[in-house]
C-alpha positions as CSV (number, residue, x, y, z in Angstrom):
1,M,-32.4,-5.1,-0.8
2,R,-30.6,-3.2,-4.0
3,L,-33.7,-4.9,-6.9
4,F,-33.9,-1.3,-8.2
5,R,-30.2,-2.0,-9.5
6,L,-31.2,-5.7,-11.3
7,T,-33.5,-3.8,-13.4
8,S,-31.1,-3.5,-16.7
9,L,-30.1,-7.5,-16.1
10,L,-33.5,-9.2,-16.9
11,C,-33.0,-9.8,-20.2
12,A,-30.3,-11.7,-20.3
13,C,-30.6,-14.3,-23.0
14,V,-30.9,-18.2,-22.9
15,V,-27.9,-19.5,-23.0
16,T,-27.7,-17.5,-19.2
17,I,-30.3,-19.2,-18.8
18,A,-29.3,-22.6,-19.2
19,A,-25.8,-21.3,-17.9
20,A,-24.8,-23.0,-14.1
21,P,-24.4,-21.6,-11.2
22,I,-21.5,-18.8,-10.0
23,V,-21.5,-17.4,-6.4
24,T,-19.2,-14.7,-6.5
25,G,-20.4,-13.0,-3.2
26,V,-22.7,-13.5,0.2
27,Y,-23.7,-10.8,2.0
28,N,-26.1,-9.2,5.3
29,G,-28.6,-8.0,2.9
30,A,-28.7,-5.3,4.4
31,S,-25.2,-3.7,5.0
32,W,-23.1,-5.7,2.4
33,L,-20.0,-5.6,4.3
34,P,-17.1,-6.8,2.5
35,P,-15.3,-10.6,3.9
36,G,-12.7,-10.3,5.9
37,L,-13.0,-7.3,8.6
38,P,-14.4,-7.3,12.5
39,N,-17.9,-6.9,11.2
40,S,-18.5,-9.4,8.3
41,G,-20.2,-11.9,8.4
42,V,-23.7,-13.1,8.2
43,A,-25.9,-13.2,11.5
44,Q,-28.1,-16.2,12.7
45,G,-31.8,-15.8,12.3
46,A,-30.4,-12.5,9.4
47,I,-31.4,-11.6,5.9
48,L,-28.6,-12.9,3.5
49,T,-28.3,-11.8,0.0
50,V,-26.1,-13.9,-3.1
51,T,-24.6,-12.7,-6.2
52,G,-23.5,-13.8,-9.2
53,T,-24.7,-15.8,-12.5
54,G,-27.0,-18.4,-13.6
55,L,-28.5,-18.0,-9.8
56,G,-32.4,-18.4,-11.4
57,P,-34.8,-17.3,-13.4
58,T,-34.4,-14.2,-15.7
59,T,-37.4,-12.8,-13.9
60,L,-37.8,-11.9,-10.9
61,A,-39.3,-14.4,-8.5
62,E,-40.7,-13.7,-5.3
63,A,-42.5,-15.1,-2.0
64,F,-45.7,-12.9,-1.4
65,T,-47.3,-16.0,1.1
66,Y,-46.2,-17.2,4.0
67,P,-45.2,-20.0,4.7
68,L,-42.0,-18.7,2.8
69,P,-40.7,-21.7,0.8
70,T,-37.5,-23.8,2.0
71,T,-36.6,-27.0,0.0
72,Q,-39.4,-26.6,-2.6
73,G,-37.3,-23.5,-3.5
74,I,-38.2,-20.7,-5.1
75,G,-38.5,-20.0,-8.5
76,G,-36.5,-22.9,-9.0
77,T,-33.5,-21.8,-6.2
78,T,-33.1,-23.1,-3.2
79,I,-30.2,-22.1,-1.0
80,Q,-28.7,-24.5,2.2
81,V,-25.3,-23.8,4.2
82,K,-23.6,-26.0,6.1
83,V,-21.2,-25.6,8.9
84,G,-20.1,-27.9,11.0
85,T,-22.4,-30.9,10.6
86,V,-25.5,-29.3,10.4
87,T,-26.9,-28.6,6.5
88,E,-29.8,-26.3,7.1
89,N,-32.6,-25.1,4.3
90,C,-32.9,-21.8,3.6
91,I,-35.6,-19.6,3.8
92,M,-36.1,-18.3,0.6
93,I,-37.6,-14.3,-0.6
94,Y,-36.6,-13.9,-4.0
95,S,-34.6,-15.3,-6.8
96,L,-33.2,-14.0,-9.9
97,N,-30.5,-14.9,-12.2
98,S,-27.6,-12.5,-10.9
99,Q,-28.8,-12.3,-7.0
100,V,-30.8,-14.2,-4.5
101,A,-32.3,-13.3,-0.9
102,A,-33.1,-15.8,1.6
103,I,-33.6,-16.0,5.8
104,L,-30.5,-17.5,7.1
105,P,-32.1,-19.8,9.6
106,S,-31.3,-19.4,13.4
107,A,-30.7,-23.0,14.2
108,T,-27.3,-22.8,11.9
109,P,-24.7,-23.0,14.1
110,V,-21.9,-20.1,14.5
111,G,-18.7,-20.2,12.6
112,N,-17.0,-20.9,8.7
113,G,-19.3,-23.0,6.7
114,T,-20.7,-23.4,2.9
115,L,-23.6,-21.8,1.3
116,T,-24.7,-23.9,-1.7
117,V,-27.1,-22.2,-4.1
118,S,-28.8,-24.9,-6.5
119,F,-30.9,-24.0,-9.6
120,G,-31.7,-25.6,-13.0
121,G,-30.3,-29.0,-11.8
122,A,-26.5,-27.4,-11.2
123,S,-25.3,-25.7,-8.2
124,S,-22.5,-23.6,-7.0
125,S,-21.0,-23.0,-3.3
126,F,-19.5,-20.3,-1.6
127,A,-18.1,-19.4,1.8
128,I,-20.0,-18.2,4.5
129,Q,-19.0,-16.9,8.1
130,V,-22.1,-17.4,10.2
131,V,-22.2,-15.1,13.4
132,A,-24.3,-14.8,16.6
133,A,-24.9,-11.6,16.0
134,G,-23.7,-7.8,13.2
135,F,-26.5,-6.2,12.6
136,G,-26.8,-4.4,9.4
137,T,-29.0,-1.1,8.7
138,L,-31.2,-0.6,5.6
139,T,-30.5,2.6,3.7
140,L,-32.4,4.7,1.4
141,N,-29.7,3.6,-1.6
142,E,-30.2,0.6,-0.6
143,G,-26.4,0.1,-0.8
144,G,-25.4,-0.5,3.0
145,T,-24.1,3.4,3.2
146,G,-26.2,6.6,3.1
147,P,-28.7,7.8,4.7
148,A,-30.8,4.9,6.8
149,V,-34.3,3.8,6.8
150,V,-35.5,5.1,10.0
151,T,-39.4,6.2,10.1
152,D,-41.3,7.4,13.1
153,T,-43.4,5.9,15.2
154,N,-46.0,6.1,12.4
155,F,-43.9,4.8,10.3
156,V,-43.2,7.8,8.3
157,P,-39.4,7.6,6.9
158,I,-37.2,10.2,8.3
159,T,-35.2,12.7,5.2
160,M,-33.3,16.1,5.3
161,I,-37.0,17.3,4.3
162,N,-39.1,15.1,7.4
163,P,-36.0,14.9,9.9
164,A,-36.0,13.6,13.1
165,H,-35.7,15.8,16.4
166,P,-34.0,15.5,20.2
167,G,-36.5,13.2,22.2
168,E,-38.3,11.7,19.4
169,S,-38.7,8.5,19.3
170,L,-37.7,6.5,15.6
171,I,-37.5,3.2,14.6
172,L,-33.8,2.2,12.6
173,W,-34.3,-1.3,10.5
174,G,-32.4,-4.0,9.5
175,S,-31.5,-7.6,10.2
176,G,-28.5,-9.4,11.8
177,L,-29.4,-8.8,15.5
178,G,-29.5,-12.5,16.4
179,A,-31.2,-15.9,16.4
180,V,-35.0,-16.4,17.7
181,S,-36.6,-19.6,18.2
182,G,-40.1,-20.7,16.5
183,D,-41.2,-21.0,12.7
184,E,-39.0,-18.7,10.4
185,T,-41.5,-19.2,7.4
186,E,-44.3,-17.3,9.4
187,P,-44.2,-13.8,10.5
188,P,-43.0,-13.8,13.1
189,P,-43.8,-12.8,17.7
190,E,-42.2,-9.2,18.5
191,T,-40.1,-10.3,21.0
192,N,-36.9,-7.9,22.2
193,L,-34.5,-9.8,22.1
194,Y,-31.8,-6.7,23.9
195,P,-33.7,-5.9,27.0
196,T,-30.5,-4.3,27.6
197,G,-26.4,-4.5,26.2
198,L,-28.1,-2.8,22.1
199,Q,-25.8,0.2,22.4
200,V,-27.0,2.2,19.5
201,L,-25.3,5.8,18.6
202,V,-26.3,9.1,17.9
203,Q,-23.7,11.3,16.7
204,N,-21.5,9.6,18.5
205,Q,-24.0,9.7,21.6
206,E,-25.8,6.7,23.5
207,A,-29.3,6.7,23.1
208,T,-32.1,5.2,24.8
209,V,-32.8,2.0,23.6
210,Q,-36.6,1.1,23.8
211,Y,-36.6,-2.1,21.7
212,G,-34.7,-4.6,19.8
213,G,-35.4,-7.1,18.1
214,R,-38.3,-8.6,15.2
215,S,-40.6,-7.0,13.6
216,S,-43.6,-8.3,12.0
217,S,-42.0,-10.1,9.4
218,P,-39.3,-13.1,9.1
219,G,-35.5,-11.7,9.4
220,L,-36.5,-8.0,9.4
221,D,-35.8,-6.4,12.5
222,Q,-36.5,-3.5,14.2
223,I,-34.4,-1.0,16.8
224,N,-37.4,1.7,19.0
225,F,-34.6,4.6,20.5
226,V,-35.0,8.2,21.5
227,V,-32.6,10.8,19.4
228,P,-30.2,12.4,22.8
229,A,-31.0,16.3,22.9
230,G,-28.4,18.8,21.9
231,I,-28.1,16.9,18.3
232,S,-28.8,19.4,14.9
233,G,-27.5,17.9,10.8
234,C,-28.1,16.5,8.1
235,K,-25.9,13.5,8.0
236,I,-25.8,12.3,11.5
237,S,-24.3,8.9,12.4
238,L,-26.1,6.1,12.9
239,A,-24.1,3.4,15.0
240,V,-25.3,-0.3,16.1
241,T,-23.1,-2.7,18.9
242,A,-25.2,-6.0,18.8
243,K,-23.2,-8.5,20.9
244,G,-20.1,-6.4,21.0
245,V,-20.2,-6.4,16.9
246,T,-21.3,-2.9,15.6
247,G,-22.3,-2.8,12.1
248,N,-22.2,-0.6,8.9
249,I,-22.5,3.0,9.8
250,T,-25.3,5.1,8.7
251,T,-27.0,8.7,8.8
252,T,-29.8,10.2,9.6
253,S,-31.1,14.1,10.0
254,V,-32.1,15.7,13.0
255,A,-34.2,19.3,13.9
256,P,-34.0,21.3,16.7
257,A,-37.7,21.2,17.8
258,G,-39.8,23.1,15.5
259,Q,-37.9,23.0,11.8
260,A,-38.7,21.7,9.0
261,T,-35.9,20.5,7.7
262,C,-32.4,19.6,9.0
263,G,-29.1,22.4,8.1
264,D,-25.6,22.2,7.4
265,T,-22.9,25.5,8.0
266,V,-20.4,24.0,5.7
267,N,-21.8,22.0,3.3
268,A,-24.9,22.3,0.5
269,L,-27.6,20.3,2.6
270,T,-28.4,24.5,4.6
271,A,-32.0,25.0,5.5
272,A,-32.6,27.6,2.9
273,N,-31.0,25.2,0.1
274,L,-33.4,22.2,1.2
275,Q,-36.1,24.3,0.9
276,K,-35.0,25.2,-2.2
277,A,-34.7,22.2,-2.4
278,I,-38.8,21.3,-1.6
279,S,-40.3,24.3,-3.4
280,S,-38.2,23.6,-6.7
281,G,-38.5,19.6,-6.7
282,V,-34.6,20.2,-7.8
283,L,-31.6,21.3,-6.3
284,N,-28.1,22.4,-8.4
285,I,-25.2,22.0,-6.6
286,A,-21.3,22.0,-7.1
287,G,-18.1,20.9,-5.4
288,V,-13.9,22.7,-6.5
289,E,-12.4,20.4,-4.2
290,A,-8.2,20.3,-4.6
291,S,-6.6,18.1,-2.0
292,R,-4.3,15.7,-1.1
293,F,-3.9,13.4,1.7
294,V,-0.4,11.7,3.0
295,G,1.5,10.3,0.3
296,A,-0.9,10.5,-2.7
297,N,-1.0,12.8,-5.5
298,D,-2.4,16.5,-4.9
299,T,-5.6,16.2,-7.2
300,L,-8.6,18.1,-7.6
301,V,-12.6,17.0,-8.6
302,A,-15.3,18.7,-9.5
303,P,-19.0,17.9,-10.2
304,F,-21.0,20.2,-11.1
305,T,-25.0,18.4,-10.7
306,S,-28.7,18.8,-10.5
307,F,-30.9,16.3,-8.4
308,S,-33.8,16.1,-7.8
309,L,-35.6,16.1,-4.9
310,N,-36.4,12.3,-4.3
311,T,-32.5,11.9,-5.5
312,L,-31.5,14.4,-3.0
313,I,-32.8,12.7,0.5
314,R,-31.1,9.4,-1.0
315,S,-27.5,10.6,-1.3
316,Y,-24.9,12.0,0.7
317,G,-26.1,15.5,-0.2
318,G,-22.7,15.9,-2.3
319,T,-19.9,15.1,-0.3
320,F,-18.4,11.9,2.1
321,A,-18.4,14.1,5.0
322,P,-20.7,14.0,8.0
323,S,-22.0,16.8,9.6
324,I,-19.8,18.8,12.2
325,G,-19.5,16.3,15.4
326,N,-19.9,13.0,13.8
327,C,-18.1,10.2,12.5
328,L,-18.8,7.8,9.4
329,A,-17.8,4.7,7.7
330,Y,-17.1,3.4,4.7
331,E,-16.0,-0.4,4.1
332,V,-15.5,-1.4,0.6
333,E,-13.7,-4.7,-1.6
334,G,-11.1,-3.7,-4.0
335,T,-7.8,-3.3,-5.6
336,S,-7.8,0.1,-3.1
337,L,-10.0,2.1,-1.6
338,T,-12.4,4.4,-3.7
339,Y,-15.5,4.6,-3.6
340,A,-19.0,6.5,-4.9
341,D,-22.1,7.8,-3.7
342,P,-24.9,4.9,-4.7
343,I,-27.6,7.4,-6.4
344,Q,-25.8,9.7,-8.4
345,P,-26.9,13.4,-9.5
346,T,-30.4,13.4,-11.6
347,S,-27.8,15.1,-14.0
348,F,-24.7,16.5,-14.6
349,L,-24.6,20.7,-15.4
350,S,-22.0,21.6,-18.5
351,A,-20.2,24.8,-16.7
352,G,-17.5,25.0,-20.0
353,S,-15.3,23.1,-21.0
354,N,-12.4,24.4,-18.2
355,L,-11.4,25.0,-15.0
356,V,-8.6,27.4,-14.3
357,L,-6.7,27.0,-10.6
358,T,-4.5,29.6,-9.7
359,G,-2.8,29.4,-6.4
360,P,0.8,30.0,-4.5
361,A,2.5,27.8,-7.0
362,G,0.9,28.9,-10.3
363,T,-2.0,27.8,-12.4
364,R,-3.6,25.0,-13.6
365,T,-6.1,24.4,-16.2
366,V,-8.1,21.6,-15.4
367,P,-10.5,20.4,-18.2
368,A,-13.9,18.1,-18.7
369,S,-13.9,14.8,-18.8
370,S,-17.1,15.0,-19.5
371,T,-20.0,17.3,-19.2
372,G,-20.0,18.7,-16.3
373,F,-17.4,16.4,-14.2
374,Y,-14.0,17.9,-14.1
375,S,-10.8,16.1,-13.1
376,A,-7.2,16.1,-13.0
377,T,-4.2,15.8,-10.9
378,L,-2.1,19.2,-9.3
379,A,1.0,17.7,-8.3
380,T,2.7,13.9,-8.6
381,Q,4.6,13.4,-5.7
382,P,6.9,14.2,-4.4
383,S,6.3,17.4,-5.8
384,T,3.5,19.9,-4.6
385,Y,1.1,22.4,-5.7
386,L,-1.1,22.6,-2.5
387,G,-0.2,24.8,0.6
388,P,-1.0,28.0,2.6
389,G,-2.0,31.0,0.2
390,A,-4.7,32.7,-1.8
391,Y,-6.2,30.7,-4.2
392,S,-8.6,31.2,-6.6
393,V,-10.6,29.1,-9.4
394,T,-13.6,30.2,-12.6
395,N,-14.6,28.7,-15.5
396,G,-13.8,31.8,-17.8
397,S,-17.1,32.6,-19.6
398,G,-19.3,29.9,-19.0
399,G,-21.5,26.8,-20.2
400,A,-25.2,26.0,-21.3
401,N,-25.6,25.2,-17.8
402,V,-23.5,27.7,-15.1
403,G,-22.7,30.9,-16.1
404,P,-19.2,32.2,-15.4
405,F,-17.6,32.3,-12.1
406,N,-14.9,33.2,-10.1
407,W,-14.2,32.3,-6.4
408,S,-11.8,33.1,-4.2
409,F,-10.7,32.1,-0.3
410,T,-6.7,32.0,1.5
411,V,-5.4,29.4,2.4
412,P,-3.9,29.6,6.3
413,P,-1.4,28.5,7.7
414,L,-1.4,24.1,7.0
415,V,-3.9,22.4,10.7
416,V,-1.3,20.4,12.6
417,P,-2.2,16.9,14.4
418,S,-1.0,14.7,17.0
419,I,-0.5,11.7,16.1
420,P,-0.4,8.8,18.3
421,A,2.4,6.0,17.9
422,S,-0.4,3.3,18.4
423,I,-4.3,2.8,19.5
424,N,-6.1,0.2,20.8
425,P,-9.8,0.3,19.3
426,S,-11.3,-1.0,22.3
427,Q,-10.7,2.5,23.4
428,D,-12.3,5.9,22.8
429,L,-9.7,7.8,20.4
430,T,-8.8,11.6,21.3
431,L,-6.7,13.1,18.4
432,T,-5.7,16.7,19.2
433,W,-4.4,19.6,16.8
434,T,-3.5,22.8,16.0
435,G,-3.7,26.1,14.3
436,G,-7.3,25.1,13.9
437,S,-9.2,28.1,14.9
438,A,-8.5,29.8,11.5
439,Y,-9.9,27.4,9.8
440,P,-14.0,26.0,10.5
441,V,-14.0,22.5,10.0
442,V,-11.6,20.2,10.2
443,S,-11.6,16.6,8.8
444,I,-10.0,13.2,10.2
445,T,-9.6,10.9,8.4
446,L,-8.4,6.4,9.7
447,F,-8.0,4.2,7.1
448,N,-6.4,0.4,6.4
449,G,-7.4,-3.1,4.7
450,V,-6.4,-6.7,4.5
451,A,-6.4,-9.1,2.0
452,A,-10.0,-10.4,1.2
453,T,-9.7,-12.8,-1.5
454,S,-6.1,-13.4,-4.1
455,S,-6.7,-10.4,-5.6
456,L,-8.8,-8.1,-3.7
457,N,-8.8,-6.5,-0.2
458,S,-11.3,-5.4,2.3
459,Y,-11.0,-1.4,3.0
460,V,-12.3,0.7,6.1
461,Q,-12.5,3.9,6.0
462,I,-13.5,6.4,9.0
463,L,-14.3,10.1,8.5
464,C,-14.9,12.8,10.5
465,S,-15.8,16.6,11.0
466,A,-14.4,18.6,13.9
467,N,-15.0,21.6,15.7
468,A,-11.8,23.0,14.1
469,A,-11.6,25.5,17.0
470,A,-12.1,22.7,19.8
471,G,-8.6,21.5,18.8
472,S,-9.1,17.9,19.8
473,F,-12.4,15.6,19.1
474,T,-12.7,12.0,20.2
475,I,-13.8,9.1,18.1
476,P,-15.9,6.3,20.1
477,A,-14.1,2.5,20.8
478,A,-17.6,1.4,18.6
479,Y,-16.2,3.1,15.4
480,L,-12.1,1.8,15.8
481,S,-13.6,-1.8,16.1
482,L,-14.0,-1.8,12.7
483,L,-10.2,-1.6,11.9
484,P,-9.0,-5.4,11.2
485,P,-6.6,-5.1,13.5
486,S,-4.2,-6.8,11.0
487,G,-5.3,-4.1,8.5
488,F,-2.6,-2.1,6.6
489,G,-2.1,1.5,7.3
490,T,0.0,1.4,4.0
491,P,0.9,-1.1,1.3
492,T,4.3,-2.0,3.3
493,K,3.5,-1.3,6.5
494,A,0.9,-2.9,9.1
495,G,-1.2,-0.4,11.3
496,V,-3.7,2.1,10.8
497,N,-3.1,5.2,8.6
498,I,-4.9,8.5,10.4
499,Q,-4.9,11.7,8.8
500,V,-6.0,15.0,9.9
501,A,-6.6,18.6,7.7
502,G,-8.0,22.1,8.3
503,I,-10.8,22.7,5.7
504,Q,-10.7,25.7,4.5
505,N,-14.1,26.2,1.8
506,A,-16.9,29.1,0.5
507,S,-20.0,28.7,-0.9
508,F,-21.1,31.1,-4.0
509,T,-24.3,31.2,-5.8
510,V,-23.4,30.9,-10.0
511,S,-26.4,32.2,-12.3
512,G,-27.7,30.6,-15.6
513,S,-29.6,28.0,-16.7
514,P,-30.8,26.4,-14.6
515,G,-27.3,28.1,-12.9
516,L,-25.9,26.5,-8.8
517,D,-28.1,26.8,-6.1
518,D,-24.7,26.3,-4.2
519,G,-21.2,25.6,-5.6
520,F,-18.6,25.4,-3.0
521,F,-15.2,25.6,-3.2
522,D,-12.8,23.4,-1.3
523,V,-8.9,23.3,-0.7
524,F,-7.4,20.8,2.0
525,V,-3.9,19.1,3.2
526,Y,-4.0,16.2,5.3
527,S,-1.1,15.5,7.8
528,G,-0.8,12.0,9.4
529,S,0.9,8.8,9.8
530,V,0.6,5.2,10.5
531,A,-0.3,4.2,13.9
532,T,-0.2,0.6,14.2
533,I,-3.0,-1.4,16.4
534,Q,-3.1,-3.1,19.7
């Protein structure tokens, strides 16, 4: 529930304690999905999280015993939700100045209503959308993206260094499967809410669901499923659809039978690297990525990072992309489509004062903007820098932590995709391309946005990794349903922006103190257009 993010806020001053509550957001406490999207809202009986200021005490107050409090509140905080003529008192879980959590009673009607937080004799209200179901998967970074909270049947967490295996029964944890009967302030009976109709996609394949309902804790749901055959990777996608609504898309790790770690082939999460991380406790990785999206500038981004083992297994693993054959979705609110890994590296590694990139269009010097981090605009549209040809990147004489390197490869002719004029989100979408056989992987991205407030938009980006030589890839409708039908693909054009790129990459080790266990160099140029949404 992102409590670890709040430790820096525990020393608020007396003025903050006395300030009236101000609510800034209401979310499913597991998924943290922004408003205005097809899968937004809080389900009946789900755990909700409220953000803001002045919501509760400066020291965390938690409910440790049953029955959980309602009208008596916790830490002086109470929450009510009104939909139509019905008002329900929420069941409190914890309270803090900047964040409170509660269970939305199952008796709350479906529809648009108002949530009111009261603390210190004052109150603040905010809009809430109550839905019949909207499963939010808990994640190890507590932010609703990245590695999911999945365990085996002995409740041992599944991670990159303790992967699942095909045919194994797993438990996926979250909140939002829907309403239950009975006293929700007490531990609930374990009732299967979905004898049929609950869909779990693992690497875009439908898994056998054995149970979907409450766990032994109020508001907390579990889904027991079986890992399908033929699946392997460190960032295997998990998508849950309940009552026609797909929740946040997360990942898990699956390895072939008998293999102790997962292993990918086109990023730093190889089996060998993960074994290094287990033996040493850290993994030192860097990614130098030069890229261009349609309608955007050519850019270079290069973080040189060190991850402790515990940090690594909770992170994105150095890349936003999933394992080959999978799709992820990032759903964010802001003024532009930007996001970052909630789990940052343990430290950044000094690799020198500059990187020098050389390509067919000349040389670009990219200075470090901070220790171990480099970024630059290589060309401003409509001018371009990236294209087919030979590339190299060097750090000269190196830095305090990473020795000198000079990486190079040749980018083949660009992949040419076939982009449809329109898509139907209720149907699977198959995209095709030519020229992929020269690349190890093709990246596919679909994104659009919709106005969430007067100043902010909610965005959806679906990101898939495909076998480039296959020439085609199918995106399940469960993912496409996340796209807002009235959304825009560009600020001036309605629809969804669909782009495809072949990614040319190479992987290297570098000496130094401590040096790099894996440094990867990527160059990719997207092609595509905006399709309308039927």
